[in-house]
C-alpha positions as MATLAB code, in Angstrom:
seq = 'XXXXXXXXXXXXXXXXXXXXXXXXXXXXXXXXXXXXXXXXXXXXXXXXXXXXXXXXXXXXXXXXXXXXXXXXXXXXXXXXXXXXXXXXXXXXXXXXXXXXXXXXXXXXXXXXXXXXXXXXXXXXXXXXXXXXXXXXXXXXXXXXXXXXXXXXXXXXXXXXXXXXXXXXXXXXXXXXXXXXXXXXXXXXXXXXXXXXXXXXXXXXXXXXXXXXXXXX';
ca = [
       0.000    0.000    0.000;
       1.504    3.331   -1.090;
       1.579    5.731    1.872;
       0.915    9.329    0.852;
       1.246   12.712    2.544;
      -0.802   15.665    1.269;
       0.577   19.160    1.879;
      -2.114   21.634    0.805;
      -3.412   24.735    2.587;
      -6.889   24.686    1.011;
      -9.041   22.290    3.006;
     -11.531   21.604    0.226;
      -8.770   20.651   -2.211;
      -6.985   18.581    0.415;
     -10.147   16.705    1.405;
     -11.055   16.089   -2.233;
      -7.673   14.565   -3.020;
      -7.835   12.455    0.135;
     -11.227   10.996   -0.770;
     -10.110   10.163   -4.303;
      -6.884    8.489   -3.184;
      -8.540    6.448   -0.439;
     -10.963    5.019   -2.984;
      -8.112    3.212   -4.770;
      -6.903   -0.255   -3.800;
      -3.147    0.317   -3.751;
      -2.696    3.654   -1.970;
      -3.920    5.599    1.035;
      -3.395    8.979    2.669;
      -1.160    8.457    5.699;
      -1.085   12.124    6.732;
      -2.347   15.528    5.645;
      -1.020   18.985    6.423;
      -2.338   22.502    5.856;
       1.154   23.993    5.902;
       4.648   22.946    4.897;
       6.167   23.544    8.318;
       4.181   20.752    9.975;
       5.001   18.382    7.126;
       8.722   19.132    7.472;
       8.543   18.520   11.225;
       6.903   15.140   10.632;
       9.771   13.917    8.449;
      11.944   13.319   11.506;
       9.618   10.525   12.662;
       7.551    9.584    9.602;
       8.464    8.341    6.136;
       5.998    8.654    3.273;
       6.260    6.824   -0.031;
       5.075    9.906   -1.935;
       4.338   13.476   -0.830;
       1.917   15.667   -2.794;
       2.962   19.282   -2.245;
       1.119   22.428   -3.292;
       3.493   25.037   -4.697;
       1.497   28.073   -3.519;
       1.204   28.096    0.261;
       1.539   30.874    2.837;
       4.636   30.816    5.000;
       6.943   28.175    3.559;
       5.956   27.658   -0.073;
       6.055   24.267   -1.751;
       9.350   24.745   -3.582;
      11.168   25.865   -0.438;
       9.589   22.993    1.493;
      10.786   20.542   -1.157;
      14.334   21.822   -0.869;
      14.297   21.587    2.940;
      12.587   18.192    2.847;
      15.344   16.701    0.704;
      17.900   17.824    3.270;
      16.017   15.823    5.900;
      15.375   12.850    3.605;
      17.465   12.565    0.453;
      15.196    9.759   -0.773;
      12.133   12.013   -0.636;
       9.723   11.473   -3.529;
       7.596   14.528   -4.104;
       4.996   15.501   -6.682;
       4.305   19.214   -7.025;
       0.631   20.204   -7.308;
       0.025   23.455   -9.129;
      -2.043   25.532  -11.505;
       1.136   27.048  -12.955;
       1.993   26.219  -16.558;
       4.947   28.614  -16.418;
       8.221   27.003  -17.495;
      10.077   28.786  -14.687;
       8.078   27.017  -11.963;
       8.591   23.737  -13.804;
      12.358   24.200  -14.082;
      12.736   25.301  -10.469;
      10.719   22.344   -9.214;
      13.007   19.835  -10.887;
      16.185   21.696  -10.074;
      15.114   21.426   -6.430;
      14.446   17.687   -6.798;
      10.751   17.166   -7.566;
       9.906   13.775   -9.084;
       6.590   14.844  -10.562;
       4.740   17.966  -11.712;
       0.983   17.813  -12.224;
      -1.769   20.347  -12.687;
      -4.615   20.584  -10.187;
      -7.204   20.201  -12.940;
      -5.848   16.728  -13.775;
      -8.038   13.632  -13.864;
      -8.165   11.154  -10.987;
      -6.551    8.518  -13.195;
      -3.665   10.830  -14.021;
      -3.045   11.641  -10.360;
      -2.997    7.951   -9.451;
      -0.678    7.213  -12.373;
       1.657    9.970  -11.200;
       1.746    8.562   -7.669;
       2.456    5.031   -8.880;
       5.231    6.120  -11.234;
       6.955    8.306   -8.661;
       6.633    5.556   -6.065;
       8.529    3.272   -8.481;
      11.338    5.811   -8.644;
      10.340    7.260  -12.022;
       9.457   10.833  -12.895;
       6.013   11.927  -14.023;
       4.911   14.871  -16.131;
       1.293   15.744  -16.781;
       0.619   15.311  -20.516;
      -1.682   18.325  -20.465;
       0.991   20.394  -18.786;
       3.723   19.378  -21.235;
       1.488   20.158  -24.217;
       0.576   23.527  -22.727;
       4.193   24.248  -21.941;
       5.384   23.305  -25.409;
       2.696   25.490  -26.953;
       3.623   28.416  -24.732;
       7.296   28.153  -25.564;
       6.622   27.968  -29.276;
       4.839   31.303  -29.011;
       7.826   32.938  -27.354;
      10.605   34.490  -29.373;
      13.197   33.183  -26.915;
      12.364   29.636  -27.977;
      13.564   30.305  -31.488;
      16.699   31.917  -30.127;
      17.397   28.918  -27.924;
      16.766   26.515  -30.760;
      19.183   28.250  -33.086;
      21.856   28.634  -30.394;
      21.687   25.186  -28.816;
      24.313   23.873  -31.214;
      23.353   20.276  -30.494;
      22.627   17.934  -33.388;
      20.681   14.759  -32.630;
      20.766   11.808  -34.983;
      17.579    9.888  -35.764;
      18.061    7.367  -32.962;
      18.808   10.057  -30.379;
      15.780   12.068  -31.506;
      13.540    9.022  -31.134;
      14.939    8.275  -27.689;
      14.448   11.873  -26.554;
      10.867   11.972  -27.827;
       9.930    8.779  -25.994;
      11.570    9.988  -22.771;
       9.492   13.151  -23.014;
       6.394   10.983  -23.287;
       7.259    9.350  -19.978;
       8.549    5.969  -21.173;
      10.461    3.879  -18.634;
      13.760    2.205  -19.606;
      11.928   -1.073  -20.146;
       9.335    0.597  -22.379;
      12.098    2.405  -24.285;
      13.861   -0.902  -24.884;
      10.672   -2.553  -26.169;
       9.795    0.375  -28.441;
      13.285    0.698  -29.931;
      13.972   -3.069  -30.054;
      17.068   -2.744  -27.887;
      18.161   -4.149  -24.546;
      17.648   -2.151  -21.354;
      21.441   -2.027  -20.953;
      21.819   -0.517  -24.437;
      19.075    2.015  -23.688;
      20.891    3.050  -20.506;
      24.102    3.495  -22.487;
      22.368    5.591  -25.165;
      20.649    7.671  -22.505;
      23.976    8.365  -20.776;
      25.413    9.618  -24.081;
      22.321   11.773  -24.656;
      22.624   13.288  -21.168;
      26.270   14.093  -21.809;
      25.513   15.551  -25.229;
      22.775   17.852  -23.934;
      24.572   18.786  -20.719;
      21.750   17.458  -18.529;
      21.757   15.093  -15.545;
      18.476   13.175  -15.607;
      15.158   12.647  -17.401;
      13.720   15.841  -15.948;
      16.668   17.832  -17.289;
      16.309   16.191  -20.700;
      12.628   17.095  -20.902;
      13.256   20.705  -19.888;
      16.078   20.919  -22.448;
      13.934   19.382  -25.198;
      11.033   21.735  -24.598;
      13.168   24.843  -24.216;
      14.995   24.021  -27.460;
      11.837   22.994  -29.327;
      13.313   19.562  -30.067;
      10.159   17.512  -29.583;
       6.551   17.723  -30.677;
       4.587   16.469  -27.660;
];
């Protein structure tokens, strides 16, 4: 059973998420908090499989809480809950160590999928958010400037790998889709990370969107 903590200052939102999660068979809400400070204090005695954290909260906001939480527990798995489609919030969340980024107007199925993926150690990006983000960036002049100045050429195989990563494929799914072994996929991914100057899947996705390299 996946044990979940909800950190959300709006009671109605918090209660709604709790009801939805507790209706599933493989997860339950272990604790809920209306502020980040209480959640941070609980980490000294409690360990949650996944924490759902609202970005906009009075006092300690979600991004600051995430940063402080990872100091207390470097294995912390957090999904940021937000209405923000702004690329800057997205980038900051993953720089600080978020494992997932989902919009509050997501479906129940998407939220549960996000929790399961992050619990497995994977990252999760809301499809709706990524599409919105890609569309926003395409409308900005800076996107074209970044694309022309990135100076990184991807061959066909690398482009395919990057596109599938941006769609949330796991290493096993990548291997099946590209007819390669998981070990080969890991090797190709390492080369792609080095080539793009990124450190993980989250960095690759941010890089791909900022440089207009994928059509999500």
